[in-house]
C-alpha positions in Angstrom: -4.2 -42.4 45.1 -5.1 -40.5 42.0 -2.8 -37.6 42.9 0.0 -40.0 43.5 -0.6 -41.7 40.2 -0.6 -38.4 38.3 2.7 -37.3 40.0 4.3 -40.6 39.0 3.0 -40.4 35.4 4.4 -36.8 35.1 7.8 -37.8 36.5 7.9 -40.8 34.0 7.0 -38.5 31.1 9.8 -36.0 32.1 12.2 -38.9 32.4 11.4 -40.3 29.0 11.3 -36.9 27.3 13.7 -34.6 29.3 13.8 -31.9 26.6 10.2 -31.0 25.7 9.6 -29.5 22.3 8.5 -26.2 23.7 11.8 -25.8 25.6 13.6 -26.6 22.3 11.7 -24.0 20.4 12.3 -21.4 23.1 16.1 -22.2 23.1 16.3 -21.4 19.4 17.5 -17.9 18.5 14.8 -15.7 17.2 14.5 -12.2 15.7 11.4 -10.0 16.2 9.8 -7.9 13.5 10.0 -4.8 15.6 13.8 -5.1 15.7 14.2 -5.0 12.0 11.3 -3.1 10.6 13.1 0.2 10.2 16.2 -1.4 8.7 14.1 -3.3 6.2 12.3 -0.1 5.0 15.7 1.6 4.6 17.1 -1.4 2.8 14.2 -1.6 0.3 14.4 2.2 -0.3 18.1 1.9 -1.0 17.5 -1.0 -3.5 14.5 0.3 -5.4 14.6 4.0 -4.7 10.9 4.1 -3.7 9.0 3.6 -0.5 7.4 0.3 0.6 4.9 -0.2 3.4 6.0 -3.1 5.7 3.7 -4.2 8.5 3.6 -7.0 11.0 1.3 -9.8 10.1 -1.7 -10.3 12.3 -3.2 -13.4 13.8 -5.5 -15.5 11.6 -9.1 -16.2 12.1 -8.4 -18.9 14.7 -6.1 -16.7 16.7 -2.9 -18.4 15.7 0.1 -16.3 14.7 0.8 -16.1 10.9 4.2 -17.5 10.2 4.2 -16.9 6.4 4.8 -13.5 4.7 2.1 -12.2 2.4 1.3 -9.1 0.3 -2.1 -7.4 0.4 -3.0 -4.2 -1.3 0.7 -3.4 -2.0 1.5 -3.7 1.7 4.2 -6.3 2.7 3.2 -8.3 5.8 5.9 -10.1 7.7 5.5 -12.5 10.7 6.0 -11.3 14.2 9.0 -13.6 14.7 11.4 -15.5 12.5 13.5 -18.3 14.2 16.9 -19.1 12.9 16.6 -21.5 10.0 18.8 -24.7 10.5 20.9 -25.9 7.5 22.2 -29.4 6.9 25.8 -28.6 7.9 25.1 -27.3 11.5 24.9 -23.8 10.2 21.9 -21.5 10.7 20.4 -18.7 8.7 19.7 -15.8 11.2 16.2 -14.6 11.5 17.3 -11.1 10.4 18.5 -12.6 7.1 15.2 -14.4 6.6 13.4 -11.1 7.2 15.7 -9.4 4.6 15.1 -12.2 2.1 11.3 -12.1 2.6 11.1 -8.3 2.3 13.1 -8.1 -0.9 11.3 -11.1 -2.4 7.9 -9.4 -1.7 9.3 -6.1 -3.1 10.2 -8.0 -6.2 6.6 -9.1 -6.6 5.4 -5.5 -6.3 7.9 -4.4 -8.9 7.6 -7.1 -11.5 4.2 -8.8 -11.0 2.3 -6.1 -12.9 -1.0 -8.1 -13.5 -2.9 -10.4 -11.3 -3.3 -14.0 -12.5 -6.7 -15.4 -13.3 -7.7 -18.7 -11.7 -10.3 -19.4 -14.3 -10.4 -23.1 -15.3 -7.4 -23.9 -13.0 -7.4 -26.4 -10.2 -5.3 -26.2 -7.0 -2.3 -28.0 -8.5 -2.2 -25.6 -11.4 -2.3 -22.6 -9.1 0.6 -24.1 -7.0 2.8 -24.7 -10.0 2.1 -21.3 -11.6 3.0 -19.7 -8.2 6.3 -21.5 -8.1 7.2 -20.4 -11.6 6.1 -16.8 -10.9 8.3 -16.8 -7.8 11.2 -18.0 -9.9 10.5 -15.4 -12.6 10.4 -12.5 -10.1 13.6 -13.7 -8.4 15.4 -14.1 -11.7 14.5 -10.5 -12.7 15.5 -9.2 -9.3 18.9 -11.1 -9.4 19.6 -9.5 -12.8 19.6 -6.2 -11.0 21.1 -7.3 -7.6 23.2 -10.5 -8.2 24.1 -10.8 -4.5 20.5 -11.8 -3.6 20.9 -15.2 -5.3 23.1 -16.4 -2.4 20.7 -14.9 0.2 17.7 -16.8 -1.3 19.6 -19.9 -2.3 20.9 -20.8 1.1 17.3 -21.1 2.4 16.4 -23.8 -0.1 17.4 -27.2 1.3 15.5 -29.7 -0.8 17.4 -32.7 -2.1 16.7 -35.3 -4.8 16.1 -37.9 -2.0 12.9 -36.1 -1.0 10.3 -37.7 -3.3 7.3 -38.8 -1.2 4.9 -35.8 -1.5 4.0 -33.2 -4.0 5.4 -30.6 -1.7 8.8 -32.3 -1.9 8.8 -31.9 -5.7 7.6 -28.3 -5.5 10.6 -27.5 -3.2 13.0 -29.3 -5.5 11.7 -27.4 -8.5 11.9 -24.1 -6.6 15.6 -24.8 -5.8 16.4 -26.0 -9.3 15.0 -22.8 -10.9 17.0 -20.6 -8.5 20.3 -22.5 -8.1 22.1 -23.6 -11.3 24.6 -25.7 -9.2 21.9 -27.9 -7.8 21.9 -31.3 -9.4 18.6 -33.2 -9.8 18.1 -35.8 -12.6 14.4 -36.3 -12.1 12.8 -35.9 -15.6 10.1 -33.6 -14.3 12.6 -31.3 -12.6 14.7 -31.3 -15.8 11.6 -30.4 -17.8 10.8 -27.5 -15.5 14.4 -26.2 -15.8 14.4 -26.5 -19.6 11.0 -24.7 -20.0 12.1 -21.9 -17.7 15.5 -21.4 -19.4 14.0 -21.4 -22.9 12.0 -18.2 -22.1 13.3 -15.2 -24.1 11.5 -12.5 -22.2 11.2 -13.0 -18.4 9.2 -9.7 -18.1 6.2 -11.4 -19.8 3.7 -12.1 -17.0 2.0 -14.9 -18.9 5.0 -17.3 -19.1 4.3 -18.4 -15.5 0.8 -19.5 -16.4 2.0 -21.3 -19.6 4.9 -23.2 -17.9 2.9 -23.9 -14.7 0.1 -25.6 -16.6 2.5 -27.8 -18.6 4.3 -28.8 -15.4 1.1 -29.5 -13.6 -0.2 -31.7 -16.4 3.2 -33.6 -16.5 3.2 -34.0 -12.7 -0.1 -35.9 -12.7 1.8 -38.8 -14.4 3.6 -39.4 -11.1 0.3 -40.4 -9.4 1.1 -38.3 -6.3 -1.8 -36.6 -4.6 -1.5 -32.9 -4.1 -2.8 -31.4 -0.8 -2.9 -27.6 -0.8 -2.8 -27.4 3.0 0.4 -29.4 3.5 2.2 -29.4 0.1 3.7 -25.9 0.4 7.2 -24.4 -0.1 9.5 -24.9 2.9 11.8 -21.8 2.2 10.8 -19.5 5.1 11.1 -16.3 3.2 8.6 -17.2 0.5 5.2 -15.6 0.8 1.9 -17.4 0.3 1.3 -15.8 -3.1 -2.2 -14.5 -2.4 -1.0 -11.3 -4.1 -0.9 -13.2 -7.5 -4.4 -14.4 -7.4 -6.3 -11.5 -5.8 -7.2 -8.4 -7.8 -5.6 -5.7 -5.8 -7.4 -2.9 -7.6 -10.9 -4.3 -6.8 -10.6 -5.8 -3.3 -12.9 -8.5 -2.1 -12.8 -7.1 1.4 -10.6 -4.3 2.4 -9.8 -4.6 6.1 -7.6 -1.7 5.2 -3.9 -2.1 4.5 -2.9 0.0 7.6 -4.9 -1.2 10.6 -5.1 -4.4 12.7 -7.5 -6.9 11.2 -7.9 -10.3 9.8 -6.6 -10.8 6.3 -8.5 -12.3 3.4 -7.1 -14.2 0.4 -10.0 -13.7 -2.0 -12.0 -15.9 -4.2 -10.6 -18.2 -6.9 -12.8 -18.5 -9.9 -14.4 -21.8 -9.9 -14.2 -22.1 -6.1 -17.1 -24.2 -4.9 -17.4 -22.1 -1.7 -17.3 -18.8 -3.5 -21.1 -18.4 -3.3 -20.9 -18.3 0.5 -18.5 -15.4 0.5 -18.9 -11.8 -0.7 -17.2 -11.2 -4.0 -16.1 -8.1 -5.9 -18.6 -7.0 -8.5 -18.5 -4.9 -11.6 -22.0 -3.5 -11.2 -23.7 -1.7 -14.0 -26.5 -0.4 -11.8 -26.6 1.4 -8.5 -30.1 2.8 -8.9 -29.6 3.1 -12.6 -26.1 4.7 -12.5 -23.1 3.2 -14.2 -20.6 1.8 -11.7 -17.0 1.0 -12.5 -16.1 -1.0 -9.4 -17.4 -2.0 -5.9 -15.5 -2.1 -2.7 -16.3 -3.4 0.8 -14.9 -1.5 3.8 -15.2 -1.9 7.6 -16.6 0.8 9.8 -15.6 1.7 13.4 -18.1 1.2 16.1 -17.2 3.5 19.0 -19.5 1.8 21.4 -18.0 -1.7 21.1 -14.5 -0.2 20.2 -14.1 -2.5 17.3 -14.6 -2.6 13.5 -17.7 -3.9 12.0 -16.1 -5.9 9.1 -17.5 -5.8 5.6 -20.0 -3.1 6.7 -19.9 -0.4 4.1 -20.4 -0.8 0.3 -18.6 1.8 -1.7 -19.1 2.1 -5.5 -16.9 4.0 -7.9 -19.5 5.7 -10.0 -18.8 7.3 -13.4 -19.4 11.1 -13.0 -21.6 13.0 -15.4 -20.0 15.6 -17.6 -21.0 19.3 -17.5 -20.7 22.4 -19.5 -17.0 23.4 -20.1 -18.1 27.1 -20.2 -18.4 26.9 -16.4 -14.7 26.1 -16.1 -13.7 28.7 -18.7 -15.6 31.4 -16.7 -13.9 30.4 -13.5 -10.5 30.7 -15.1 -11.3 34.0 -16.7 -12.6 35.5 -13.5 -9.7 34.4 -11.4 -6.7 34.7 -13.9 -5.0 37.2 -11.6 -5.2 34.8 -8.6 -4.0 31.9 -10.8 -0.9 33.9 -12.0 -0.1 34.9 -8.4 -0.4 31.3 -7.1 1.7 29.9 -10.0 4.4 32.4 -9.1 4.3 31.3 -5.5 4.4 27.6 -6.3 7.2 28.1 -8.8 9.2 29.9 -6.2 8.7 27.0 -3.8 9.9 24.6 -6.5 12.9 26.6 -7.6 13.9 27.6 -4.1 14.1 24.1 -2.7 17.9 23.9 -2.5 20.1 22.6 0.3 23.7 23.6 0.9 26.2 20.8 1.9 29.2 22.3 3.6 32.7 21.1 4.7 33.5 19.4 1.3 37.0 19.1 -0.2 35.4 19.3 -3.7 32.4 21.4 -4.4 30.7 24.0 -6.6 31.8 27.1 -4.6 34.0 28.2 -1.7 32.5 28.3 1.7 33.6 31.7 2.9 33.3 30.9 6.6 35.3 27.7 6.3 38.0 29.5 4.2 38.3 32.3 6.9 38.7 29.7 9.7 41.4 27.9 7.5 43.3 31.2 7.1 43.2 31.8 10.9 44.6 28.3 11.5 47.4 28.9 9.0 48.5 32.1 10.7 48.4 30.4 14.1 50.6 27.6 12.8 47.8 25.1 13.1 47.1 22.6 10.2 44.0 24.0 8.5 40.9 22.0 7.6 41.0 21.4 3.9 37.2 21.1 3.6 36.5 24.7 2.5 34.1 24.0 -0.4 30.3 23.6 -0.4 27.7 22.3 -2.9 24.1 23.4 -3.4 21.9 20.4 -4.0 18.4 21.0 -5.3 15.7 19.1 -3.6 13.3 17.2 -5.8 9.6 17.4 -5.0 8.2 13.9 -4.3 4.6 14.4 -3.3 1.2 13.2 -4.4 -2.0 15.0 -3.3 -5.6 13.9 -3.5 -8.5 16.4 -3.0 -11.6 14.8 -1.7 -14.8 16.9 -2.3 -18.0 16.6 -0.2 -20.8 16.3 -2.8 -23.7 16.0 -0.3 -27.1 17.7 -0.7 -26.2 20.6 1.7 -23.5 21.7 -0.8 -26.3 23.2 -2.9 -27.2 25.8 -0.2 -25.9 29.3 -0.5 -23.4 30.3 2.1 -23.8 33.2 4.5 -22.6 36.6 3.0 -22.0 34.9 -0.4 -23.8 34.8 -3.7 -22.3 31.3 -4.4 -23.3 27.9 -3.1 -20.8 25.7 -1.3 -20.7 23.5 -4.4 -19.8 26.4 -6.7 -17.0 27.5 -4.4 -15.7 24.0 -4.3 -15.7 23.9 -8.1 -13.8 27.1 -8.2 -11.2 25.9 -5.6 -10.8 22.6 -7.6 -10.3 24.4 -10.9 -7.8 27.0 -9.6 -5.9 24.3 -7.7 -5.6 22.1 -10.8 -4.5 25.1 -12.9 -1.8 26.2 -10.4 -0.4 22.9 -9.4 0.6 22.1 -13.0 3.4 24.7 -12.4 5.3 22.4 -10.1 4.2 19.1 -11.7 3.1 17.3 -8.6 0.9 14.3 -9.2 -2.7 15.1 -8.1 -6.2 13.7 -8.2 -9.6 15.2 -7.6 -12.3 12.9 -6.2 -15.8 13.4 -4.7 -18.3 11.5 -2.6 -21.8 11.3 -1.3 -23.8 8.5 0.3 -27.2 7.0 0.7 -26.9 4.6 3.7 -24.0 2.3 4.3 -25.1 0.1 1.4 -24.4 2.8 -1.2 -21.5 5.2 -0.8 -20.8 6.7 -4.2 -17.2 7.7 -5.0 -16.4 9.8 -8.1 -12.9 9.9 -9.6 -13.1 13.3 -11.4 -9.4 13.4 -12.2 -6.9 10.6 -11.4 -3.2 10.8 -10.8 -2.3 9.2 -14.2 -4.8 11.3 -16.1 -4.0 14.6 -17.7 -5.9 17.7 -16.7 -7.7 18.0 -20.0 -11.2 18.8 -21.2 -12.5 15.5 -19.9 -11.4 16.2 -16.4 -12.8 19.8 -16.6 -16.1 18.5 -17.9 -16.4 16.1 -14.9 -15.7 18.9 -12.5 -18.2 21.1 -14.2 -20.9 18.4 -13.9 -20.7 18.2 -10.0 -24.0 17.9 -8.2 -24.8 17.9 -4.5 -27.1 15.1 -3.2 -27.6 12.7 -0.4 -25.3 12.4 2.7 -21.6 12.4 3.7 -20.3 9.1 5.0 -16.8 10.4 5.3 -15.0 7.5 6.9 -15.5 5.1 4.0 -14.5 7.7 1.5 -11.3 8.5 3.5 -10.4 4.8 3.6 -10.9 4.5 -0.2 -8.8 7.6 -0.8 -6.1 6.2 1.4 -6.2 3.0 -0.5 -5.7 4.9 -3.8 -3.0 7.2 -2.4 -1.2 4.1 -1.0 -0.6 3.0 -4.5 1.5 6.1 -5.3 5.2 5.8 -5.0 5.8 9.3 -3.7 7.6 9.7 -0.4 5.0 12.3 0.8 1.3 11.9 0.4 -1.4 14.5 1.2 -5.2 14.1 1.5 -7.1 17.4 1.4 -10.8 17.2 2.3 -13.2 20.0 1.5 -16.6 19.9 3.2 -19.4 22.1 4.4 -20.4 20.2 7.5 -20.0 17.1 9.7 -20.2 13.5 8.6 -23.9 12.4 8.3 -26.1 9.8 6.6 -29.8 8.9 6.8 -29.3 5.5 8.4 -27.2 6.9 11.3 -29.1 9.4 13.5 -26.3 9.3 16.1 -23.7 11.7 14.7 -21.1 10.5 17.2 -21.0 7.2 15.3 -19.8 8.7 12.1 -17.6 11.2 13.9 -15.6 8.4 15.5 -15.5 6.4 12.3 -14.1 9.4 10.4 -11.5 9.9 13.2 -10.5 6.2 13.0 -10.1 6.4 9.2 -7.8 9.5 9.6 -5.7 7.7 12.2 -5.4 4.7 9.8 -4.3 7.0 7.0 -1.6 8.5 9.2 -0.3 5.1 10.0 0.2 4.6 6.3 2.2 7.8 6.0 -0.7 10.0 4.6 -1.3 13.4 6.0 -4.9 14.4 6.1 -6.1 18.0 6.2 -9.7 19.3 6.3 -11.0 22.6 5.0 -14.4 23.3 6.3 -17.0 25.9 5.2 -19.2 25.2 8.3 -18.9 28.2 10.8 -19.6 25.8 13.7 -17.1 23.2 12.7 -14.8 24.0 15.6 -16.9 21.8 17.9 -16.2 18.6 16.0 -13.6 19.0 13.3 -10.6 19.1 15.7 -11.7 15.8 17.3 -11.7 14.1 13.9 -8.6 15.6 12.2 -6.5 16.9 15.0 -5.9 20.4 16.3 -3.4 21.4 13.7 -4.9 19.6 10.7 -8.0 21.7 9.8 -9.0 25.2 8.9 -12.5 26.7 9.1 -12.9 29.3 6.3 -14.5 32.4 7.8 -14.6 34.4 4.5 -15.9 31.9 2.0 -14.9 34.1 -1.0 -11.3 33.4 -0.1 -11.7 29.6 -0.3 -9.9 29.1 -3.6 -6.9 31.2 -2.4 -6.9 29.5 1.0 -6.7 26.0 -0.6 -3.7 27.0 -2.6 -1.9 28.6 0.3 -2.6 25.6 2.5 -1.2 23.3 -0.2 1.9 25.5 -0.6 2.5 25.5 3.2 2.0 21.8 3.6 4.3 20.8 0.7 7.2 23.3 0.9 
């Protein structure tokens, strides 16, 4: 009887609802991220003349697919699928166009949102209003440069004046009004928003979004409409969730790394009641008495469970101590012949980077081979090919390099058949590298690391990309000291995070070490080996080439597993280390 009743109930349900919602969704046209990723990267490169990292958004903490774009650590995350967006007049916006609109909108944030917005003394309505204004500001600046994008974005805004029941309705109407001048909306609050936005003289000022947003939020309260942050969101499918505006990207709350599969984190708003239950970025002034400029939290790979232990390692950017500049002067004086030779080599690489484009009707010089073939055709009575010119186009170097130095205790030991310690040779290599690379003008940074358990990985920025190589940088290199262990995976993740901010098309991470990854709280060396390998793989996914230079004679048994068979060198004659570093750099960047 029960089975019969269930069958009748199922048939009745199918009769009353012959087209289930699931079937309707599946019938809609959809576009997958994997089908458009490459085109989007080429498109953004063509627009902005720089590289953007675009990745597929992961599932959220519940396991549901993320259907909203977002930006995290300068990486654009887009949903796995975009369904065609229906319009009022039976037209549809293809999923590929939504992807294009979302990608260029996110790129606009990366280009024009130069400072994060503080949530201090703001409630959720204030944050929502400021976010809408910031979106409009970024789009207005982008449209100035690419006017055609106004139509691409505008057709995905479908709000009308008749929608007036929720705060989300008004947010969508405001977003459309600020983008589309032809949209008519006589609501006094919408008119106020338009007037305030059009009265701005300098749209490049980041603070106008906060000023206008607070005024509009205070005015909106007069409507007595309750705001719900979970449901009152923007309906335009290409708009991101604006976490990028309210999260300090230079001091992450939790870096699940911008290049590997993981859950995403939005960060803590100041004044958030639940903030005390979540880890927060700190600006410590003491890590065992040492000044600290910033603290970062990273995951670590557990090779036994084959998963990442989230929020596992604490890395602190410590301010390095300065040393005696005479040390650097002596290194330069003793190696001036080598510096001159390497400068000449790098200068030759820079000046010789030219590419000939042949078969041109107009060019700089005649292509002799093409001219001979044309003469042969003329004598045979065949119409010749008129493309007998060629042009030499000089390639521009577009590379950023970061040297990561192992500053563990073992670096204080003297090497076999050498009067120098590993640390002294590392100092020499760093100084000669910096002196020679100035010849080609490549952006470079020199950083160092050592660790004392997973709770205290210290990271030293001796010379940054934007810093000149001056006496300050030299003094920090002169003050290098070896101590504690080498938790290499966390340092590689942090170096990758910093390199990922660079706009260069090619990025190189050079690691100089005297041994395998180790730390006092990890007796099982395989654990740190696998974690370092995973961090190298993550860096590669982000387009960063990692290369290791090891001073350990027995490094062959482990270094190839970490970095790959072609991405390391064991220096047999340690006296040649400075020259080897420069030759490797020249070979990897030519």
